[in-house]
N, C-alpha and C positions, 0 to 999 in steps of 0.2 A: 443489791449494790446501792449504796447511798451516793448519788451523783451530786457533787457540789461544784459551784462556780464562783467560790468566794474570791473577791478581789478582781474578777474579770469585768471588762466593760463590753456591753452589748449595745448594738444599734438595731432598732426594729422599725421598719417602715410600714405604713398602713396600719397604725396602731390604734385608730379611733374606735374600732369595733372588731367583732369576729375573731378570726384566728390571730391576727396581729396583736390585738388587745390581750388575749389570753396568753399568748406566748411571751409577751413582755412581762406580764405578771409572774408567769412560771419561772422565767429566767431570774427575776428578782428574788423570788422565793428560794431559788437554788443558790443565791448569794451574789448574783451579778448586780453591778450598777448599770442603769439602762437609760439610753437616750431613745426617746420615742418621737416618731415623725407623724404628722398629719397634714392635711391640706384644706379640706372643706369643713371639718368638724373639730375645731381646736379645743372647744370646751371639754369634749370627751378625752382628748389627748392630755390636756393639762390636768384633768381630774385623775387620770391614770398615773401621771408623774407624781402627783401628790400622794396617791395610794402607795406607790413604790417607795417614796420617801418615808412613809409611816412604817415601812418594814425595816427601816434602818439603812436603806441603800441610798446612794446618790442618784438623782434622776434629773433629766432635762427634757422639756417638751419643745420641739422646734417645728414651726410651720414651713413647709417647703414643697415645691413641685418636683417630684422625682424625675420627670421627663425633661427638666431644665438643668443643664450642666452647671450653671452658676449657682442655682439653688442647692444642688447636691453638694457642691464644694462648700457652700456656707453651712449646710447641715452637718457635714462631717467635721468641719473646722470647729463648730460649736461643741460637738460631742468631745472632740480631742481636747479643746481648751478647758471645758468644764469638768470632764470626767477622766482625762488623762491619757486617752488613746482609744483604740478599737481592737478588741480581741475576737468579738463575735459580731457578725452582721447577718440579720435575717431580712432578706429582701422580699418583702411580702406585699407591698402596695400593688393593688390591681383593680381592674374594672371588669364587669361582666354584663353584657347586654345581649339578649337573644334577638336574632333576626335571621330570616332566610337569606340565601345568597342575593336574590333580587332586592331584598329590603335592606341589605347591608350598604349603607351610604358611605361615601368617602369619610365623613366625619366619624362614623362608628368604627370603621376600619382603622383609621389613623389614630383615634383615641386609644384603642386597644393596643396597638403597636407601641405608641408613645409611652403609655403607663406600664404595661405589663412586660414589655421587652426592653425598650430603650431605658426605662427607669431602672430595671435590674442591672443592665449593662453599665450605666453611669455610676450607680452606687458601688458596684463591684470594682470598677476602674479606680474609683476614688478611695475606697477603703483598703484595697490590697497593699498600697505603699505603707499604710499605717500598720498593717499586720506584719509586713516584712520588718518594720522597725522593732516589733515585739519578738520576732524570731519564729512566730507561728500564728495560726489563726483558723477560724471556723467561718466559712461562708456558706450560708444556707438560703436556698431559693424556695419559693412556693410554686410548685408545678401543679399537676392535676391529673386525675384519671382521664380527663378530656385531652390531655397531652399525649395519651397513648391510644385512646379510642375515640374516633370521630363520632359526633352526634349531630343530628339535624338541628338546624336553626341556631347554630352557635359557631359559625365558621371562623369569625374573627377571634373569638376566645380560644377555640381549639388550636388554631395556628399559633397563637402567642404562647400557649403552654407547651406545644411541641418545641418551639424555639427555646423556651426556658430549659427544657430537658437537654437539648443540644448544648446550650450555653454551659450548663452545669458540667456535662461530661468533658467538654473542651477545656474549660478552666481547671478542672480537676487534674488533667494531665499536665497542663502548663505550670500550675502552681505547686504541684507535689514536691518538687525540689526545695521549695521554700517553707515546707511544713505547714502549708495552708490546705486544709481539707475543704472540698467543695461538694456539697450534696444538695438534694432537693427533697422536700416532702411533697408527696402527690396525694392530696386528700381525695377521698370519695366525697359524696355529698355530705356536707357539714351544715348544720342548721345555723345559718347566719343571715343577717339582713340582705347580704349580697345575693343570696339564692332565692329571695322571695319571688323574683321574676320567673324563675324556673318552676316554682311550685304553682304559681298562677297559670303558667303555660300548660303544665300537666293537668291541672284541674279542668281547664277548658277542653283539653284533649279527651279527658275522661267523662265529659258531659256534665261537669259540675262547675261552671264558670263562677268565679268569685269565692269558691270554697278552697282556700289555701291548704287547709288540713287534708282535703281530698287529694290534692296534688302530692302532698308528702306521703300519704298512704299508698298512692300508686307507685311512688318511687321506692318505697321500702321493699317492694317485691323483688327488686334487683340486688338486694343485699343479703347474703347468706346468714349474717349474724342477726337479721331480723329487726334492725333499727338503722336510722341515719346516724351520721357522726356528730359528735359534740366537739366544740372548740378545744376542750381539755384533751381529747384524744390526740389532736395534732400538736398541741403545745407540749405534751410529754415527749413526742418524737423530736421536736425542735431542741428541747433541753438535752436529750441524749446526744444528738448530733453536735451540739455545742460543747460537749464535755470531753474530758480526756478518755472516757470510755470508748469514744468513737475515733480515736487517733488512727486506727487502721482501716477506717471506712472513708472512702472518697470516690467520687464519680457515680454515686448511687442515687437512684430515684426511689425513695422509700415510700411505697404505697401504704397509706393509712386509710383503708377503704372498706373495712368490714367484709372482705372477701369478694368484692365486686370484680376485681381483675382476674380472679381464678374461677368465677362461676360459669 
């Protein structure tokens, strides 16, 4: 099946690196015009927009804080004004910091909730009216295997991803009459800069502090396919969920995890 998104407009948050960066590029390669959001690393986001434009698509890079309602409104208005609307929204912006329960400060807790949960909520609330104007839409969140399986020293992150899974299912029911599909990708461990803190932690647990590759090798043992994920693995799932091929798919948490969830 040749999945095409020609003429669609997509908004991708957290696009400076990792899954968001790869998904934005994959959506563009499938034919979509793309608005990309970043907050702290705008050089990378602007370079991504330039790369998308070189594919013959229209693109816009916007700096915004997804945890701020005013910034989210400005972000979506910019995409609508410049690209003509919103058909697809990939709410991907997120943070990940490891800490035991006792070490989870108010700042760590509140930052995870603000970015990972409130950010997704605010973006969904703002883009859904734009999708209703189009008569349909695709809303996609980034969940996680940690949203289904608790792990030590990541309580704040686990809780936020559990919330994202719940948000996805609740919105799927509410928005189905408006032909808006709501799904989430739930990646297993994907090699991105966001996960370096996990690899460092596992290396230390394995008795090899400072050896990030040792941390990755220890983690691979949990994956039946024998490797960690790549951003392209998740980007492919996002393109599918954004396409007409997934019109009968809603309320789903799509695990892209190399078999982790069934091992």
